[in-house]
C-alpha positions as CSV (number, residue, x, y, z in Angstrom):
1,M,-6.8,-35.8,-26.6
2,T,-5.4,-32.9,-24.7
3,S,-4.5,-33.6,-21.1
4,H,-5.9,-31.2,-18.4
5,A,-3.3,-29.2,-16.4
6,P,-4.0,-29.2,-12.7
7,C,-6.5,-26.5,-11.9
8,I,-8.2,-24.7,-9.0
9,F,-11.3,-22.5,-8.7
10,G,-12.2,-20.3,-5.7
11,S,-15.0,-18.0,-4.8
12,G,-16.6,-16.1,-1.9
13,T,-18.2,-12.7,-1.4
14,G,-16.3,-9.5,-1.9
15,R,-14.0,-8.6,1.0
16,S,-13.8,-12.2,2.3
17,G,-10.0,-12.6,1.9
18,G,-9.8,-13.7,-1.6
19,W,-6.7,-11.6,-2.4
20,L,-5.0,-13.0,0.7
21,V,-5.6,-16.6,-0.3
22,T,-4.5,-15.8,-3.8
23,D,-1.2,-14.3,-2.4
24,I,-0.7,-17.3,-0.2
25,L,-1.0,-19.7,-3.2
26,S,0.7,-17.7,-5.8
27,V,4.0,-17.3,-3.9
28,H,4.2,-21.1,-4.1
29,S,6.7,-22.3,-6.8
30,K,4.1,-24.4,-8.6
31,V,0.8,-22.5,-8.3
32,M,-0.5,-19.3,-9.9
33,V,-4.0,-18.2,-9.0
34,F,-5.4,-15.4,-11.1
35,T,-7.8,-13.0,-9.4
36,E,-10.0,-10.3,-11.1
37,R,-8.4,-11.2,-14.4
38,V,-10.2,-13.7,-16.7
39,H,-13.3,-13.9,-14.5
40,F,-14.6,-16.5,-17.1
41,F,-18.1,-17.0,-15.6
42,R,-18.7,-13.3,-15.4
43,F,-17.3,-12.1,-18.7
44,V,-17.4,-15.2,-21.0
45,Y,-19.6,-18.1,-20.1
46,G,-22.9,-18.1,-22.0
47,R,-22.2,-14.7,-23.7
48,Y,-20.8,-15.8,-27.1
49,D,-23.4,-18.2,-28.2
50,P,-23.2,-19.9,-30.7
51,L,-19.5,-20.6,-30.3
52,T,-18.3,-20.1,-33.8
53,P,-14.7,-19.2,-34.7
54,K,-15.9,-15.6,-35.2
55,N,-17.4,-15.4,-31.7
56,V,-14.5,-17.1,-30.0
57,E,-12.1,-14.6,-31.6
58,R,-14.4,-11.7,-30.6
59,M,-14.4,-13.1,-27.0
60,L,-10.5,-13.3,-27.0
61,H,-10.2,-9.7,-28.3
62,H,-12.7,-8.6,-25.6
63,Q,-10.5,-10.2,-23.0
64,Q,-7.3,-8.8,-24.5
65,L,-8.7,-5.3,-24.4
66,R,-10.2,-5.4,-20.9
67,L,-7.0,-6.9,-19.4
68,S,-4.8,-4.4,-21.2
69,V,-6.7,-1.2,-20.3
70,R,-7.7,-2.2,-16.7
71,F,-4.6,-4.0,-15.5
72,G,-1.9,-3.6,-18.1
73,V,-1.9,-7.3,-18.8
74,A,-1.1,-8.3,-22.4
75,I,-2.5,-11.5,-23.8
76,E,-2.0,-12.8,-27.4
77,V,-5.2,-13.7,-29.2
78,E,-3.7,-15.7,-32.1
79,P,-1.9,-18.5,-30.2
80,I,-4.9,-19.0,-27.8
81,L,-7.3,-19.0,-30.8
82,A,-5.1,-21.5,-32.6
83,A,-5.0,-23.8,-29.5
84,I,-8.7,-23.7,-29.1
85,V,-9.4,-24.5,-32.8
86,K,-6.8,-27.3,-32.7
87,R,-8.8,-29.0,-30.0
88,G,-11.4,-29.7,-32.6
89,Q,-14.5,-28.7,-30.5
90,L,-15.5,-25.2,-29.7
91,T,-16.8,-25.4,-26.1
92,Y,-16.7,-23.0,-23.2
93,Q,-14.6,-25.6,-21.3
94,T,-12.0,-25.6,-24.1
95,C,-12.0,-21.8,-24.3
96,Y,-11.6,-21.5,-20.5
97,E,-8.7,-24.0,-20.4
98,E,-6.7,-22.7,-23.2
99,I,-7.0,-19.0,-21.9
100,M,-5.7,-20.3,-18.5
101,R,-3.0,-22.5,-20.1
102,W,-1.7,-19.5,-22.0
103,L,-1.6,-17.3,-18.9
104,L,0.0,-20.1,-16.9
105,G,2.7,-20.4,-19.6
106,T,3.8,-16.8,-18.9
107,T,4.5,-17.6,-15.3
108,G,6.7,-20.8,-15.5
109,K,4.4,-22.6,-13.1
110,T,2.4,-25.8,-13.5
111,I,-0.9,-25.3,-11.7
112,W,-3.4,-22.7,-12.7
113,G,-6.2,-21.4,-10.6
114,E,-8.8,-18.6,-10.7
115,Y,-10.4,-16.8,-7.8
116,A,-13.7,-15.3,-8.9
117,P,-15.4,-13.4,-6.2
118,M,-19.2,-13.4,-6.2
119,Q,-19.3,-16.6,-8.5
120,W,-20.1,-19.4,-6.0
121,R,-23.1,-20.4,-8.1
122,S,-20.7,-21.3,-10.9
123,I,-18.9,-23.8,-8.8
124,P,-21.1,-26.7,-10.2
125,L,-20.2,-25.5,-13.7
126,F,-16.5,-25.6,-13.0
127,R,-17.0,-29.1,-11.5
128,K,-18.7,-30.3,-14.7
129,M,-15.9,-28.7,-16.9
130,F,-13.0,-30.0,-14.7
131,P,-14.1,-33.1,-12.6
132,D,-10.6,-33.4,-11.1
133,G,-10.3,-29.7,-10.3
134,K,-9.9,-28.4,-6.8
135,I,-12.4,-25.9,-5.4
136,F,-12.1,-23.6,-2.4
137,H,-14.9,-21.4,-1.0
138,I,-13.9,-18.6,1.4
139,Y,-16.2,-17.1,4.0
140,R,-15.9,-14.3,6.6
141,D,-18.1,-13.0,9.4
142,V,-20.7,-11.0,7.5
143,R,-20.2,-8.0,9.7
144,G,-16.6,-7.8,8.6
145,V,-17.6,-8.2,5.0
146,F,-20.4,-5.6,5.3
147,A,-18.1,-3.1,7.1
148,S,-15.4,-3.3,4.4
149,W,-17.8,-3.4,1.5
150,A,-19.7,-0.3,2.7
151,K,-16.5,1.7,2.8
152,M,-15.4,1.0,-0.8
153,S,-18.7,0.7,-2.6
154,F,-19.6,3.1,-5.4
155,M,-23.3,2.3,-4.9
156,S,-25.8,5.0,-3.9
157,D,-29.2,4.7,-2.2
158,H,-27.8,2.2,0.4
159,L,-27.5,-0.4,-2.2
160,Y,-24.3,-1.7,-0.6
161,L,-26.8,-3.4,1.9
162,N,-27.3,-6.0,-0.9
163,I,-24.0,-7.6,0.1
164,I,-25.9,-9.0,3.1
165,F,-28.2,-11.0,0.8
166,N,-25.0,-12.0,-1.2
167,W,-23.4,-13.4,1.9
168,I,-26.5,-15.3,2.9
169,D,-26.6,-16.9,-0.6
170,S,-22.9,-17.8,-0.4
171,I,-23.2,-19.4,3.0
172,N,-26.4,-21.3,2.0
173,H,-24.5,-22.7,-1.0
174,L,-21.3,-23.5,0.9
175,R,-23.4,-25.5,3.4
176,R,-25.1,-27.5,0.5
177,Y,-21.8,-28.0,-1.3
178,R,-20.1,-29.2,1.8
179,E,-22.8,-31.9,2.2
180,T,-22.7,-33.0,-1.5
181,F,-19.2,-32.5,-2.9
182,P,-16.3,-34.8,-2.2
183,A,-14.0,-33.5,0.5
184,D,-11.0,-34.0,-1.8
185,R,-12.6,-31.7,-4.4
186,Y,-14.2,-29.0,-2.3
187,H,-12.6,-27.1,0.7
188,T,-13.9,-24.3,2.8
189,I,-11.6,-21.5,4.3
190,K,-12.6,-19.2,7.2
191,F,-11.1,-15.7,6.9
192,E,-10.5,-15.4,10.7
193,D,-8.7,-18.7,10.7
194,I,-6.1,-17.4,8.2
195,H,-5.2,-14.6,10.5
196,A,-5.5,-16.6,13.7
197,D,-3.7,-19.8,12.6
198,P,-1.9,-19.2,9.3
199,E,0.3,-22.2,9.6
200,G,-2.5,-24.7,10.2
201,T,-4.9,-23.1,7.6
202,I,-2.2,-22.9,4.9
203,G,-1.1,-26.5,5.7
204,R,-4.7,-27.8,5.2
205,L,-5.1,-25.8,2.0
206,C,-1.9,-27.1,0.4
207,A,-2.7,-30.6,1.4
208,F,-6.1,-30.2,-0.3
209,I,-4.5,-28.9,-3.4
210,G,-1.8,-31.6,-3.3
211,V,1.3,-29.5,-2.9
212,E,3.8,-29.2,0.0
213,V,3.8,-26.0,2.0
214,E,6.8,-23.8,1.2
215,P,8.4,-21.6,3.7
216,Q,7.8,-18.3,1.8
217,Q,4.0,-18.9,2.1
218,L,4.3,-18.2,5.8
219,Q,6.8,-15.3,5.3
220,P,4.7,-12.4,4.1
221,E,7.7,-10.0,4.4
222,K,9.1,-11.8,1.3
223,W,6.0,-11.5,-0.7
224,P,6.5,-8.2,-2.4
225,D,9.6,-9.6,-4.1
226,L,7.8,-12.8,-5.1
227,F,4.7,-11.3,-6.6
228,D,4.2,-11.4,-10.3
229,R,2.8,-7.9,-10.5
230,R,0.9,-8.5,-13.7
231,Y,-1.4,-10.8,-11.8
232,I,-0.8,-10.6,-8.1
233,K,-1.3,-7.7,-5.6
234,A,-1.5,-7.3,-1.8
235,N,-4.7,-6.7,0.0
236,V,-5.7,-3.0,0.6
237,S,-7.9,-2.5,3.7
238,S,-11.0,-0.4,3.0
239,H,-10.9,1.0,6.5
240,D,-7.5,2.8,6.3
241,R,-6.6,2.2,2.6
242,K,-3.2,0.7,3.7
243,T,-1.6,-2.3,2.0
244,Y,-1.4,-5.3,4.2
245,Y,0.9,-8.3,3.6
246,G,0.2,-11.4,5.5
247,F,-1.7,-12.1,8.7
248,H,-3.3,-9.4,11.0
249,R,-5.8,-10.4,13.6
250,K,-7.1,-6.9,13.9
251,L,-8.6,-7.3,10.4
252,S,-11.1,-9.7,11.8
253,E,-12.3,-7.2,14.4
254,N,-12.5,-3.9,12.4
255,W,-16.2,-4.1,12.1
256,R,-16.8,-3.7,15.8
257,S,-15.8,0.0,15.6
258,A,-16.9,0.6,12.0
259,L,-20.6,-0.3,12.0
260,K,-23.3,2.1,13.0
261,P,-25.9,0.7,15.4
262,W,-28.6,0.5,12.7
263,Q,-26.1,-1.4,10.4
264,L,-25.2,-3.9,13.0
265,A,-29.0,-4.3,13.7
266,I,-29.9,-5.0,10.1
267,V,-27.0,-7.3,9.5
268,E,-27.6,-9.5,12.5
269,F,-31.3,-9.5,12.0
270,L,-31.1,-10.7,8.3
271,A,-28.1,-13.1,8.7
272,R,-28.7,-14.6,12.2
273,E,-29.4,-18.1,11.1
274,Q,-26.4,-18.2,8.8
275,L,-24.1,-16.5,11.3
276,E,-24.9,-19.1,14.0
277,A,-24.6,-22.0,11.6
278,M,-21.1,-21.0,10.7
279,G,-20.1,-20.5,14.4
280,Y,-20.4,-16.7,14.8
281,S,-22.1,-15.2,17.8
282,C,-24.6,-12.3,17.5
283,S,-23.6,-9.3,19.4
284,E,-27.1,-8.1,20.3
285,Q,-25.5,-4.6,20.7
286,Y,-28.5,-2.7,19.3
287,N,-32.1,-2.0,20.3
288,A,-35.6,-2.0,18.5
289,R,-35.1,1.7,17.4
290,D,-31.8,0.7,15.6
291,L,-33.5,-2.2,13.8
292,H,-36.5,-0.1,12.9
293,E,-34.2,2.4,11.3
294,G,-32.3,-0.3,9.4
295,L,-35.5,-1.8,8.1
296,K,-36.9,1.6,6.9
297,I,-33.6,2.2,4.9
298,L,-33.6,-1.4,3.5
299,T,-37.2,-1.5,2.4
300,A,-37.1,2.0,0.8
301,H,-35.3,0.6,-2.2
302,P,-37.3,-1.7,-4.5
303,L,-34.5,-4.1,-5.2
304,L,-33.4,-4.5,-1.6
305,F,-37.1,-4.8,-0.6
306,K,-37.5,-7.6,-3.2
307,H,-34.5,-9.4,-1.8
308,F,-35.8,-9.0,1.7
309,Q,-39.2,-10.4,0.7
310,I,-37.4,-13.5,-1.0
311,L,-35.4,-14.0,2.2
312,L,-38.4,-13.9,4.5
313,A,-40.4,-16.3,2.2
314,T,-37.6,-18.8,1.3
315,G,-34.6,-18.3,3.5
316,E,-32.6,-17.7,0.3
317,G,-30.2,-14.8,-0.6
318,T,-28.9,-13.9,-4.0
319,Q,-25.7,-13.9,-5.9
320,T,-27.0,-11.0,-8.1
321,L,-25.4,-7.6,-7.7
322,P,-27.3,-4.3,-8.0
323,N,-25.1,-3.2,-10.8
324,D,-24.1,-5.4,-13.6
325,P,-20.3,-6.2,-13.0
326,A,-19.8,-6.9,-16.7
327,D,-20.7,-3.4,-17.7
328,P,-17.6,-1.3,-17.9
329,R,-19.4,1.7,-16.4
330,N,-19.5,-0.2,-13.2
331,W,-15.8,-1.4,-13.1
332,S,-13.3,-0.1,-10.7
333,A,-10.2,1.4,-12.1
334,G,-7.8,-1.7,-12.3
335,D,-6.9,-3.0,-8.8
336,G,-7.5,0.4,-7.2
337,F,-11.1,-0.5,-6.0
338,F,-11.7,3.0,-4.8
339,D,-11.9,4.8,-8.2
340,K,-14.3,4.2,-11.0
341,F,-13.0,3.1,-14.5
342,V,-15.5,5.3,-16.2
343,D,-13.9,8.4,-14.6
344,T,-10.5,7.5,-16.0
345,P,-9.1,8.4,-19.5
346,A,-8.8,4.7,-20.2
347,Y,-12.5,4.4,-20.5
348,A,-12.7,6.5,-23.6
349,D,-9.8,4.4,-25.0
350,Y,-11.6,1.3,-24.2
351,V,-14.9,2.3,-26.0
352,A,-13.0,3.5,-29.1
353,N,-10.8,0.4,-29.3
354,L,-13.8,-1.9,-28.6
355,E,-15.7,-0.4,-31.7
356,A,-12.6,-0.7,-33.8
357,M,-12.1,-4.3,-32.8
358,E,-15.6,-5.3,-33.6
359,A,-15.4,-3.7,-37.0
360,A,-12.1,-5.5,-37.8
361,V,-13.4,-9.0,-36.7
362,A,-16.6,-8.5,-38.7
363,K,-14.6,-7.5,-41.8
364,K,-12.2,-10.5,-41.4
365,Y,-15.0,-13.0,-41.4
366,A,-17.1,-11.2,-44.0
367,Q,-14.2,-11.6,-46.4
368,A,-13.7,-15.2,-45.4
369,S,-17.2,-16.0,-46.3
């Protein structure tokens, strides 16, 4: 039986500090956390049923093509497919592990991880696949998340407001997971703590994972020379589009000058219960007119109104995004965030190569039968 390599899974809403935590962990000599690369639960899990050799090969070619055209990352289908088949059982757990094992092998490290934003509802699936795996869940003041997300979103008709319902859902699940999962398997990280107390926060994270803190993790000036550029990048602020390495307290406060009064009103109105539960104080720096404006904008869109009604009736948010993130027409251009993949020459190449790949795989298995 194949032994499992040590593994990590993390999630949180967009703009919660996932890239920063990825950077901190991936400059460690033993750890590599892949972010916005495999995204297994978004792009693979449940999409290739039944798991036949043909569908597994299709899945691997899809991953190969997406990683190549979006990020310039090359993966080899044949050795991964051979490793999956050799395991003797075609399961999503086997597919996930062998993809990550292959990627890990390109780094010379011993612990693989994946940070998958907007996938906190997949945490129980990861726990089922990897009972000994380590899981971290990042959260940030929703006002900071919202302010950053609004500046980088491609969404029209104020659909970026949906991130509020996403954040509420993330926090609701975080609170449940914290009550039910073992503390040695599930760990929460507060974005603001990383910037206010990096030494303490990184120390607790490394202890949770089971590795010693290494000096370079607290020396962001060394990170550019340590990053494996195929997989790791520094955070880019949506407020000034500058690259930031390491720890900056001001990133926790940018929302105070970025939010319009109606935006602040609607965020605090909708997320008050979760904000206070996580130790954040509401500013109350708005009036009834601001809230009325925010509610008018929110309820004008059918999807936002639906999520608003669900919140009022049940107290629940949603992990669902307004646009399908698995659809290439909704992808950003690589790690750029601010440009759309569909507007780049790579999109046409992707579509053409995808059609050719599907035809080639179909022909291969037709001949084999």
